[in-house]
MDTraj code that builds the backbone (N, CA, C; nanometers):
import mdtraj as md
import numpy as np

residues = "LEU ARG LYS ILE LYS SER ALA GLY ILE PRO LEU VAL VAL THR ASN SER LEU PRO ASP MET LYS TYR SER LYS PHE TRP ASP VAL TYR THR GLY PRO ASN ASP LYS ALA SER GLY GLY SER ALA SER LYS ALA MET GLU GLN GLY PHE LYS GLU LYS GLY TYR GLY GLU ALA GLY ASP VAL PHE LEU VAL VAL GLY VAL PRO GLY THR PRO PRO GLN ILE GLY ARG GLU GLU GLY PHE LYS GLN GLY LEU ALA ALA ASP ALA PRO GLY ILE GLN ILE LYS GLY ALA GLN PRO GLY ASN TRP ASP GLN THR LYS ALA SER GLU ALA ALA SER ALA LEU PHE THR GLN PHE GLY THR LYS VAL LYS GLY VAL TYR ALA GLN ALA ASP ASN MET MET ALA GLY VAL ILE VAL ALA ALA GLN ARG ALA GLY ILE ASP PRO SER LYS LEU VAL LEU VAL GLY SER ASN CYS SER ILE GLU GLY VAL THR ALA ILE GLU SER GLY THR GLN TYR ALA THR VAL LEU GLN SER PRO VAL GLN ASP GLY GLU TYR ALA ALA GLN ALA VAL".split()
xyz = np.array([
    [1.2102, -0.9783, -2.7584],
    [1.2018, -0.8208, -2.8050],
    [1.3288, -0.8324, -2.8980],
    [1.4203, -0.8933, -2.8795],
    [1.5490, -0.9079, -3.0003],
    [1.4703, -1.0104, -3.1161],
    [1.3748, -1.0952, -3.1181],
    [1.3325, -1.1423, -3.1906],
    [1.2719, -1.1338, -3.2881],
    [1.1728, -1.0118, -3.2326],
    [1.0890, -0.9563, -3.2728],
    [1.1521, -0.8869, -3.3646],
    [1.2532, -0.7859, -3.3143],
    [1.3168, -0.6773, -3.3871],
    [1.3952, -0.7236, -3.5471],
    [1.4576, -0.8457, -3.4988],
    [1.5596, -0.9187, -3.6118],
    [1.4348, -0.9747, -3.7062],
    [1.3270, -0.9616, -3.6684],
    [1.2163, -1.0568, -3.7387],
    [1.1946, -0.9280, -3.8722],
    [1.1995, -0.8082, -3.8103],
    [1.1197, -0.7111, -3.8611],
    [0.9987, -0.6787, -3.8410],
    [0.9401, -0.7223, -3.7275],
    [0.7967, -0.6912, -3.7173],
    [0.8212, -0.5620, -3.6622],
    [0.7102, -0.4443, -3.6600],
    [0.7104, -0.3398, -3.5868],
    [0.6615, -0.3968, -3.4474],
    [0.6903, -0.2639, -3.3379],
    [0.6564, -0.3356, -3.2338],
    [0.6335, -0.2483, -3.1135],
    [0.5063, -0.1760, -3.1019],
    [0.4029, -0.0959, -3.0180],
    [0.4382, -0.1708, -2.8192],
    [0.4977, -0.0748, -2.7623],
    [0.4872, -0.1159, -2.6433],
    [0.3779, -0.0397, -2.5500],
    [0.2885, -0.0889, -2.4648],
    [0.2254, 0.0469, -2.4261],
    [0.1846, -0.0326, -2.2803],
    [0.1509, 0.0687, -2.2093],
    [0.1205, 0.0658, -2.0622],
    [0.2066, 0.0604, -1.9282],
    [0.2978, -0.0011, -1.9597],
    [0.4726, -0.0052, -1.8951],
    [0.5648, 0.0055, -1.9598],
    [0.6370, 0.1317, -1.9356],
    [0.7612, 0.1694, -2.0375],
    [0.8826, 0.0889, -1.9869],
    [0.9354, -0.0269, -2.0654],
    [1.0583, -0.0938, -2.0160],
    [1.1705, 0.0034, -2.0229],
    [1.2595, -0.0553, -1.9147],
    [1.4305, 0.0408, -1.9437],
    [1.4321, 0.0795, -2.0362],
    [1.4300, 0.1899, -2.0710],
    [1.5265, 0.2699, -2.1780],
    [1.6278, 0.2050, -2.2477],
    [1.7419, 0.1536, -2.1917],
    [1.8498, 0.0853, -2.2366],
    [1.7634, -0.0010, -2.3553],
    [1.6522, -0.0441, -2.3503],
    [1.6159, -0.1651, -2.4606],
    [1.5543, -0.0557, -2.5716],
    [1.5266, 0.0727, -2.5739],
    [1.4400, 0.1050, -2.6576],
    [1.4546, 0.0963, -2.7974],
    [1.5523, 0.0276, -2.8543],
    [1.5981, 0.0233, -2.9862],
    [1.5284, -0.1088, -3.0412],
    [1.4612, -0.1864, -2.9394],
    [1.4213, -0.3152, -2.9529],
    [1.2340, -0.2664, -2.9788],
    [1.1650, -0.1643, -2.9737],
    [1.0545, -0.0728, -2.9937],
    [1.0604, 0.0102, -3.0981],
    [0.9266, 0.0177, -3.1256],
    [0.9031, 0.1335, -3.2576],
    [0.8418, 0.2257, -3.1974],
    [0.7714, 0.2361, -3.1006],
    [0.6768, 0.3396, -3.0316],
    [0.6194, 0.2716, -2.8751],
    [0.6369, 0.3985, -2.8272],
    [0.5644, 0.3613, -2.6306],
    [0.4517, 0.4345, -2.6286],
    [0.3519, 0.3581, -2.6294],
    [0.2233, 0.4525, -2.5947],
    [0.1886, 0.3909, -2.3945],
    [0.1438, 0.5201, -2.3541],
    [0.1092, 0.4706, -2.2156],
    [0.1207, 0.5774, -2.1173],
    [0.1295, 0.5915, -1.9788],
    [0.1234, 0.6542, -1.8950],
    [0.2739, 0.6968, -1.8870],
    [0.2804, 0.8043, -1.8426],
    [0.4320, 0.8492, -1.7431],
    [0.4473, 0.8297, -1.6074],
    [0.4603, 0.7344, -1.5996],
    [0.4441, 0.6861, -1.4448],
    [0.5277, 0.7590, -1.3113],
    [0.6289, 0.8573, -1.3390],
    [0.6748, 0.9547, -1.2223],
    [0.5982, 1.0506, -1.2321],
    [0.5334, 1.0993, -1.3422],
    [0.4310, 1.2391, -1.3539],
    [0.3286, 1.1881, -1.2702],
    [0.2922, 1.0369, -1.2881],
    [0.1803, 0.9598, -1.1843],
    [0.2280, 1.0062, -1.0831],
    [0.3484, 0.9668, -1.0357],
    [0.3709, 0.9781, -0.8719],
    [0.3784, 1.1187, -0.8359],
    [0.4255, 1.1920, -0.9717],
    [0.4439, 1.3667, -0.8833],
    [0.2786, 1.3943, -0.8297],
    [0.1683, 1.3912, -0.9525],
    [0.0840, 1.4475, -0.9285],
    [0.0163, 1.3741, -0.7790],
    [0.0470, 1.1967, -0.7209],
    [0.0172, 1.2054, -0.5869],
    [0.0409, 1.2952, -0.5059],
    [0.2081, 1.3301, -0.5232],
    [0.2554, 1.3873, -0.3989],
    [0.1693, 1.5561, -0.3923],
    [0.1508, 1.6000, -0.5071],
    [0.0717, 1.7222, -0.4850],
    [-0.0582, 1.7301, -0.4373],
    [-0.1177, 1.5700, -0.4954],
    [-0.2638, 1.5745, -0.3926],
    [-0.2377, 1.5427, -0.2559],
    [-0.1155, 1.4539, -0.1849],
    [-0.0893, 1.4331, -0.0744],
    [-0.0862, 1.5833, -0.0056],
    [-0.0056, 1.6896, -0.0545],
    [0.0218, 1.8101, -0.0077],
    [-0.1272, 1.8697, 0.0086],
    [-0.2012, 1.8914, -0.1078],
    [-0.3130, 1.9552, -0.0375],
    [-0.3879, 1.8645, 0.0449],
    [-0.3938, 1.7762, 0.0143],
    [-0.4831, 1.7017, 0.1050],
    [-0.4487, 1.7460, 0.3243],
    [-0.3320, 1.7393, 0.3095],
    [-0.2472, 1.7686, 0.4287],
    [-0.2901, 1.9434, 0.5022],
    [-0.3058, 1.9799, 0.3616],
    [-0.3654, 2.1209, 0.3982],
    [-0.4870, 2.1858, 0.4510],
    [-0.5523, 2.0844, 0.3587],
    [-0.7364, 2.1038, 0.3699],
    [-0.7626, 2.0360, 0.5021],
    [-0.6629, 1.9006, 0.5556],
    [-0.7047, 1.8530, 0.6574],
    [-0.6360, 1.9075, 0.7538],
    [-0.5509, 2.0211, 0.7807],
    [-0.5426, 2.0791, 0.8586],
    [-0.3938, 2.0412, 0.9313],
    [-0.3195, 1.9822, 0.8842],
    [-0.2249, 1.9110, 0.9336],
    [-0.0723, 1.9841, 0.8530],
    [-0.1348, 2.0535, 0.7674],
    [0.0154, 2.2030, 0.7578],
    [0.0765, 2.1476, 0.6710],
    [0.2332, 2.1360, 0.6891],
    [0.2973, 2.1130, 0.5676],
    [0.4228, 2.0020, 0.6420],
    [0.3408, 1.8861, 0.7504],
    [0.4026, 1.8336, 0.7771],
    [0.3919, 1.7172, 0.8439],
    [0.4184, 1.5851, 0.8585],
    [0.3424, 1.4778, 0.8867],
    [0.4544, 1.3499, 0.8417],
    [0.3722, 1.2233, 0.8808],
    [0.4315, 1.0860, 0.8398],
    [0.3047, 1.0204, 0.7396],
    [0.3499, 0.9633, 0.6283],
    [0.3128, 0.9155, 0.5568],
    [0.4049, 0.7509, 0.5069],
    [0.2987, 0.6622, 0.4442],
    [0.3677, 0.5773, 0.4212],
    [0.3032, 0.4993, 0.3041],
    [0.3525, 0.4290, 0.2251],
    [0.3492, 0.3658, 0.0668],
    [0.2878, 0.2591, 0.0811],
    [0.2395, 0.1944, 0.0109],
    [0.1902, 0.0539, -0.0446],
    [0.1786, 0.0472, -0.1623],
    [0.3131, -0.0348, -0.2273],
    [0.3496, 0.0127, -0.3635],
    [0.3105, -0.1020, -0.4219],
    [0.3155, -0.1276, -0.5800],
    [0.3026, -0.2050, -0.6750],
    [0.4005, -0.3079, -0.6473],
    [0.4073, -0.4326, -0.7498],
    [0.4889, -0.5077, -0.7267],
    [0.6571, -0.4615, -0.7381],
    [0.7411, -0.4988, -0.6342],
    [0.8684, -0.4044, -0.6630],
    [0.9420, -0.4566, -0.7866],
    [1.0106, -0.3204, -0.8444],
    [1.0710, -0.3171, -0.9735],
    [1.0027, -0.3511, -1.0476],
    [0.8746, -0.3018, -1.1075],
    [0.8013, -0.3271, -1.1920],
    [0.8305, -0.1476, -1.2543],
    [0.8071, -0.1483, -1.3588],
    [0.8366, -0.0087, -1.4220],
    [0.7120, 0.0703, -1.3479],
    [0.5832, 0.0116, -1.3530],
    [0.4819, 0.1204, -1.2630],
    [0.5401, 0.1887, -1.1358],
    [0.5514, 0.0842, -1.0457],
    [0.5998, 0.0953, -0.8910],
    [0.7586, 0.2059, -0.8804],
    [0.8171, 0.1428, -0.9735],
    [0.9620, 0.2071, -0.9711],
    [0.9153, 0.3609, -1.0161],
    [0.8457, 0.3976, -1.1183],
    [0.8313, 0.5570, -1.1372],
    [0.7279, 0.6134, -1.0469],
    [0.6497, 0.5606, -1.0143],
    [0.5131, 0.6168, -0.9114],
    [0.6255, 0.6427, -0.8229],
    [0.7086, 0.5692, -0.7849],
    [0.7217, 0.6285, -0.6141],
    [0.9023, 0.7054, -0.6383],
    [0.9419, 0.7070, -0.7702],
    [1.0409, 0.8081, -0.7845],
    [0.9545, 0.9211, -0.7542],
    [0.8558, 0.9672, -0.8925],
    [0.7631, 1.0477, -0.8639],
    [0.7472, 1.1617, -0.7440],
    [0.6521, 1.0424, -0.6385],
    [0.6059, 1.0541, -0.5566],
    [0.7032, 1.1698, -0.4563],
    [0.8043, 1.0925, -0.4215],
    [0.9486, 1.1167, -0.3395],
    [1.0043, 1.2374, -0.3992],
    [0.9900, 1.2295, -0.5312],
    [1.0644, 1.3605, -0.5797],
    [0.9960, 1.4889, -0.5576],
    [0.8476, 1.4619, -0.5949],
    [0.7761, 1.5415, -0.5792],
    [0.7364, 1.6438, -0.4203],
    [0.7415, 1.5246, -0.3338],
    [0.7306, 1.5390, -0.1497],
    [0.8533, 1.6731, -0.1363],
    [0.9798, 1.6046, -0.2212],
    [1.1177, 1.6716, -0.1358],
    [1.0961, 1.7715, -0.2033],
    [1.0612, 1.8337, -0.3088],
    [1.0513, 1.9391, -0.4037],
    [0.9557, 2.0575, -0.3022],
    [0.8371, 2.0180, -0.2987],
    [0.7436, 2.0530, -0.3044],
    [0.6680, 2.0848, -0.1010],
    [0.6881, 1.9427, -0.0846],
    [0.6456, 1.9437, 0.0898],
    [0.7342, 1.8531, 0.1613],
    [0.8848, 1.9288, 0.2047],
    [0.9902, 1.8448, 0.2444],
    [0.9515, 1.8386, 0.3809],
    [0.8111, 1.8486, 0.4447],
    [0.7923, 1.8473, 0.5951],
    [0.6927, 1.6919, 0.6003],
    [0.6424, 1.6649, 0.4682],
    [0.5709, 1.4978, 0.4733],
    [0.7006, 1.4238, 0.4322],
    [0.6839, 1.3234, 0.5179],
    [0.8137, 1.2597, 0.5614],
    [0.7510, 1.0987, 0.5083],
    [0.7977, 1.0015, 0.4285],
    [0.7836, 0.8728, 0.4002],
    [0.8379, 0.7858, 0.4803],
    [0.7850, 0.7197, 0.6035],
    [0.8366, 0.6776, 0.7066],
    [0.8392, 0.4869, 0.6496],
    [0.7356, 0.4240, 0.5773],
    [0.7942, 0.3176, 0.5453],
    [0.6949, 0.2806, 0.3984],
    [0.7492, 0.1791, 0.3347],
    [0.6765, 0.1319, 0.2209],
    [0.6575, -0.0550, 0.2493],
    [0.5688, -0.0729, 0.2084],
    [0.5523, -0.2340, 0.2103],
    [0.4861, -0.2606, 0.0493],
    [0.5389, -0.4007, -0.0162],
    [0.4215, -0.3461, -0.1454],
    [0.3150, -0.4411, -0.1548],
    [0.1852, -0.4055, -0.2179],
    [0.0700, -0.4717, -0.2366],
    [0.0521, -0.5285, -0.3595],
    [0.1792, -0.5487, -0.4232],
    [0.1910, -0.6389, -0.5572],
    [0.0299, -0.5827, -0.6201],
    [-0.0071, -0.4814, -0.6121],
    [-0.1325, -0.4721, -0.7191],
    [-0.2178, -0.5454, -0.6770],
    [-0.2342, -0.5611, -0.5461],
    [-0.3494, -0.6943, -0.4934],
    [-0.3921, -0.6830, -0.3889],
    [-0.5335, -0.6018, -0.3727],
    [-0.6080, -0.5695, -0.2331],
    [-0.5807, -0.6367, -0.1113],
    [-0.5779, -0.7634, -0.1274],
    [-0.5946, -0.8397, -0.0197],
    [-0.3999, -0.8266, 0.0362],
    [-0.3016, -0.8190, -0.0077],
    [-0.1697, -0.7918, -0.0022],
    [-0.1706, -0.6405, 0.0800],
    [-0.2500, -0.5869, -0.0179],
    [-0.2233, -0.4617, 0.0142],
    [-0.2343, -0.4416, 0.1690],
    [-0.3622, -0.4773, 0.2060],
    [-0.4866, -0.4798, 0.3445],
    [-0.3519, -0.5516, 0.3933],
    [-0.2737, -0.6418, 0.3866],
    [-0.1838, -0.7243, 0.4705],
    [-0.0505, -0.6153, 0.4743],
    [-0.0023, -0.5715, 0.4116],
    [0.1283, -0.4882, 0.4263],
    [0.0516, -0.3458, 0.4540],
    [-0.0527, -0.2935, 0.4503],
    [-0.1142, -0.1777, 0.5468],
    [-0.1176, -0.2013, 0.7038],
    [-0.1818, -0.2946, 0.6929],
    [-0.1908, -0.3536, 0.8840],
    [-0.0424, -0.3456, 0.9139],
    [0.0615, -0.4069, 0.8471],
    [0.1821, -0.3962, 0.9652],
    [0.2411, -0.2862, 0.9569],
    [0.2251, -0.1688, 0.8499],
    [0.2819, -0.0646, 0.8488],
    [0.1882, 0.0590, 0.9853],
    [0.0465, 0.0002, 0.9683],
    [-0.0153, 0.0816, 1.0926],
    [0.0139, 0.0248, 1.2262],
    [0.0461, -0.1150, 1.2247],
    [0.1029, -0.1651, 1.3309],
    [0.2383, -0.0953, 1.4009],
    [0.3175, -0.0555, 1.2733],
    [0.4550, 0.0000, 1.3330],
    [0.4480, 0.1797, 1.3618],
    [0.3619, 0.2007, 1.3038],
    [0.3271, 0.3715, 1.2955],
    [0.2165, 0.4149, 1.3650],
    [0.0928, 0.3486, 1.3330],
    [0.0339, 0.3774, 1.4374],
    [-0.0581, 0.5135, 1.3913],
    [-0.1025, 0.5794, 1.4857],
    [-0.1778, 0.7277, 1.4626],
    [-0.0757, 0.8289, 1.4400],
    [0.0431, 0.7996, 1.4368],
    [0.1462, 0.8859, 1.3806],
    [0.1152, 0.9296, 1.2287],
    [0.0655, 0.8338, 1.1606],
    [0.0586, 0.8486, 1.0323],
    [-0.0762, 0.8915, 0.9978],
    [-0.0319, 0.9835, 0.8878],
    [-0.1458, 1.1223, 0.8641],
    [-0.1606, 1.0952, 0.7226],
    [-0.1192, 1.0156, 0.6197],
    [-0.1482, 0.9817, 0.4899],
    [-0.0854, 0.8654, 0.4190],
    [-0.1633, 0.7868, 0.3133],
    [-0.1236, 0.6837, 0.2738],
    [-0.1483, 0.7403, 0.0988],
    [-0.0042, 0.6693, 0.0307],
    [0.0016, 0.6653, -0.0968],
    [-0.0052, 0.5243, -0.1069],
    [-0.1271, 0.4683, -0.1982],
    [-0.1530, 0.3189, -0.2369],
    [-0.1166, 0.3375, -0.4415],
    [-0.0358, 0.2835, -0.4863],
    [-0.0019, 0.3371, -0.6185],
    [-0.1505, 0.2286, -0.6774],
    [-0.2602, 0.2164, -0.6586],
    [-0.3471, 0.1868, -0.7099],
    [-0.4577, 0.1867, -0.5974],
    [-0.5667, 0.2108, -0.7009],
    [-0.6754, 0.2003, -0.6156],
    [-0.7338, 0.0948, -0.5408],
    [-0.6985, -0.0245, -0.6271],
    [-0.7634, -0.1338, -0.5436],
    [-0.6874, -0.1496, -0.4066],
    [-0.5701, -0.1173, -0.4679],
    [-0.4243, -0.1066, -0.2852],
    [-0.5127, -0.0502, -0.2188],
    [-0.5281, 0.0468, -0.2623],
    [-0.6085, 0.1512, -0.1711],
    [-0.7409, 0.0857, -0.0694],
    [-0.8273, 0.0458, -0.1072],
    [-0.8907, -0.0612, -0.0791],
    [-0.8687, -0.1212, 0.0359],
    [-0.7703, -0.1758, 0.0418],
    [-0.7063, -0.2620, 0.1342],
    [-0.6620, -0.1877, 0.2259],
    [-0.6127, -0.0687, 0.2064],
    [-0.5248, 0.0196, 0.3077],
    [-0.6204, 0.0367, 0.3566],
    [-0.7624, 0.0925, 0.3255],
    [-0.8417, 0.1278, 0.4018],
    [-0.9468, 0.0100, 0.5218],
    [-0.9341, -0.0833, 0.4554],
    [-0.9811, -0.1856, 0.5463],
    [-0.8503, -0.2568, 0.6717],
    [-0.7496, -0.1832, 0.6276],
    [-0.6737, -0.2391, 0.7030],
    [-0.6928, -0.1349, 0.8465],
    [-0.6786, 0.0397, 0.7821],
    [-0.7170, 0.0810, 0.9242],
    [-0.8240, 0.0896, 0.9734],
    [-0.9329, 0.0996, 0.9026],
    [-1.0775, 0.0312, 0.9675],
    [-1.0536, -0.0964, 1.0837],
    [-0.9353, -0.1641, 1.0528],
    [-0.9103, -0.3159, 1.1355],
    [-0.8208, -0.2592, 1.2832],
    [-0.7477, -0.1540, 1.2568],
    [-0.6801, -0.0502, 1.3387],
    [-0.7218, 0.0093, 1.4165],
    [-0.8488, 0.0574, 1.3655],
    [-0.8895, 0.1921, 1.4739],
    [-0.8734, 0.2747, 1.4353],
    [-0.8361, 0.3053, 1.3218],
    [-0.8166, 0.4610, 1.2430],
    [-0.9365, 0.4723, 1.1772],
    [-0.9800, 0.5922, 1.1722],
    [-1.0885, 0.6289, 1.0678],
    [-1.0132, 0.6643, 0.9543],
    [-1.0416, 0.6605, 0.8550],
    [-0.9725, 0.6506, 0.7021],
    [-1.0351, 0.7596, 0.6888],
    [-1.1512, 0.8431, 0.7115],
    [-1.1643, 0.9781, 0.6637],
    [-1.0550, 1.0427, 0.7299],
    [-1.0291, 1.0522, 0.8246],
    [-0.8833, 1.1365, 0.8866],
    [-0.7553, 1.1421, 0.8085],
    [-0.7367, 1.0222, 0.7240],
    [-0.6258, 1.0544, 0.6521],
    [-0.6463, 1.0499, 0.5479],
    [-0.5114, 1.1330, 0.4745],
    [-0.5037, 1.2097, 0.3692],
    [-0.4736, 1.0505, 0.2558],
    [-0.5525, 1.0081, 0.1923],
    [-0.5099, 0.8283, 0.1285],
    [-0.5368, 0.8845, -0.0671],
    [-0.3982, 0.8724, -0.0580],
    [-0.4063, 0.9090, -0.2090],
    [-0.3551, 0.7493, -0.2970],
    [-0.4656, 0.7685, -0.4019],
    [-0.4535, 0.6308, -0.5153],
    [-0.4126, 0.6538, -0.6240],
    [-0.4262, 0.5824, -0.7378],
    [-0.3921, 0.6060, -0.8518],
    [-0.5066, 0.5069, -0.9345],
    [-0.4813, 0.5578, -1.0700],
    [-0.5759, 0.4559, -1.1914],
    [-0.7136, 0.5147, -1.1796],
    [-0.7482, 0.5938, -1.1130],
    [-0.8908, 0.6052, -1.0805],
    [-0.9972, 0.5357, -1.1260],
    [-0.9824, 0.3719, -1.0816],
    [-1.0557, 0.3132, -1.0919],
    [-1.1803, 0.3069, -0.9982],
    [-1.2751, 0.2135, -1.0313],
    [-1.4113, 0.2469, -0.9495],
    [-1.4057, 0.2052, -0.7811],
    [-1.3193, 0.1246, -0.7478],
    [-1.2573, 0.1370, -0.6063],
    [-1.2181, 0.2924, -0.5620],
    [-1.1677, 0.3733, -0.6054],
    [-1.1155, 0.5077, -0.5638],
    [-1.2180, 0.6337, -0.5847],
    [-1.2626, 0.5884, -0.7259],
    [-1.3788, 0.6723, -0.6787],
    [-1.5092, 0.6492, -0.5973],
    [-1.5548, 0.5191, -0.5867],
    [-1.6393, 0.4773, -0.4947],
    [-1.6252, 0.5387, -0.3491],
    [-1.4734, 0.5493, -0.2891],
    [-1.4028, 0.5624, -0.1693],
    [-1.4427, 0.6951, -0.1896],
    [-1.3786, 0.7904, -0.2686],
    [-1.3962, 0.9340, -0.2718],
    [-1.4820, 0.9504, -0.2493],
    [-1.6176, 0.9382, -0.3129],
    [-1.7646, 0.9583, -0.3084],
    [-1.7757, 0.9368, -0.1490],
    [-1.7546, 0.8399, -0.1150],
    [-1.7882, 0.8204, 0.0348],
    [-1.7428, 0.8841, 0.1174],
    [-1.6203, 0.9743, 0.0843],
    [-1.5072, 1.0347, 0.2163],
    [-1.4441, 0.9809, 0.2516],
    [-1.4034, 0.8060, 0.1943],
    [-1.2353, 0.7328, 0.3176],
    [-1.1597, 0.7701, 0.2053],
    [-1.1339, 0.8213, 0.1010],
    [-1.0268, 0.8240, 0.0245],
    [-1.0150, 0.9598, -0.0345],
    [-0.8991, 1.0496, -0.0249],
    [-0.8646, 1.1895, -0.0468],
    [-0.8869, 1.2062, -0.2253],
    [-0.7959, 1.1264, -0.2929],
    [-0.7858, 1.1701, -0.4107],
    [-0.6816, 1.0594, -0.4940],
    [-0.6988, 1.0162, -0.6197],
    [-0.6698, 0.9570, -0.6916],
    [-0.5881, 1.0308, -0.8280],
    [-0.5137, 0.9438, -0.8857],
    [-0.4270, 1.0283, -1.0167],
    [-0.4844, 0.9373, -1.1338],
    [-0.5698, 1.0046, -1.2274],
    [-0.6023, 0.9158, -1.3132],
    [-0.5035, 0.8702, -1.4208],
    [-0.5467, 0.7482, -1.4720],
    [-0.4778, 0.6607, -1.5943],
    [-0.5837, 0.6169, -1.6295],
    [-0.6281, 0.6502, -1.7555],
    [-0.7220, 0.6242, -1.8484],
    [-0.7004, 0.5172, -1.9351],
    [-0.7769, 0.3877, -1.8967],
    [-0.7588, 0.2463, -1.9866],
    [-0.7958, 0.2763, -2.1381],
    [-0.8896, 0.3786, -2.1500],
    [-0.9860, 0.4262, -2.2723],
    [-0.8215, 0.4810, -2.3559],
    [-0.7612, 0.5697, -2.3103],
    [-0.7178, 0.6561, -2.3775],
    [-0.5567, 0.5558, -2.3997],
    [-0.5249, 0.4760, -2.2853],
    [-0.4229, 0.3902, -2.3098],
    [-0.4620, 0.3028, -2.4352],
    [-0.5832, 0.2303, -2.4527],
    [-0.6358, 0.1536, -2.5916],
    [-0.6045, 0.2111, -2.7384],
    [-0.6618, 0.4024, -2.7124],
    [-0.6827, 0.4674, -2.7972],
    [-0.5470, 0.5007, -2.8820],
    [-0.4575, 0.4978, -2.7891],
    [-0.3180, 0.5356, -2.8305],
    [-0.2669, 0.4218, -2.9123],
    [-0.2976, 0.3224, -2.8058],
    [-0.2077, 0.1881, -2.8733],
    [-0.2543, 0.1676, -2.9781],
    [-0.3862, 0.1614, -3.0422],
    [-0.4284, 0.1301, -3.1720],
    [-0.4138, 0.2262, -3.2559],
    [-0.4068, 0.3546, -3.2391],
    [-0.3518, 0.4768, -3.3000],
    [-0.2002, 0.4169, -3.3713],
    [-0.1112, 0.4120, -3.2595],
    [0.0243, 0.3672, -3.2633],
    [0.0364, 0.2586, -3.3766],
    [-0.0435, 0.1223, -3.3288],
    [-0.0265, 0.0275, -3.4385],
    [-0.0807, 0.0589, -3.6188],
])
top = md.Topology()
chain = top.add_chain()
for i, resn in enumerate(residues, 1):
    res = top.add_residue(resn, chain, resSeq=i)
    for name in ("N", "CA", "C"):
        top.add_atom(name, md.element.get_by_symbol(name[0]), res)
traj = md.Trajectory(xyz[None], top)
């Protein structure tokens, strides 16, 4: 980034917002607000708890993206803050990285289902492809995924299909079309 800036080349950063302490090195950022995405996921979790008859309290776990990446950090922060503010009875009991990968997410969720079993009422996976792995892990653990409040993100085909089949409760939209349009306009 320093070399690009010193060469006088305009720089558009898109999709993942880097640490703002480096913002002097780019001209514009286009892309999602991952903290807001996590906040939307917390609202969906809260609504799902009410609709499924769990009230305002219960245990959930998270399957997160690659630890330390901007989307992972922002989405987790927004989710935690949203629950703390609006649904403090919904408690996060654990989190494991799924690294944005369905197979790794299935392994992570399997470990968490083994640890928490039927006490878990919901799962927030930071991407729908990881939620597909969570659903497989729940089924292998003998847990009916339709009984859980499963909230994903990105509104990708895996999430839409799982919502249509009744195994996933919700997803948070991140439009790749809008991401691309905004980046093109910024350029």
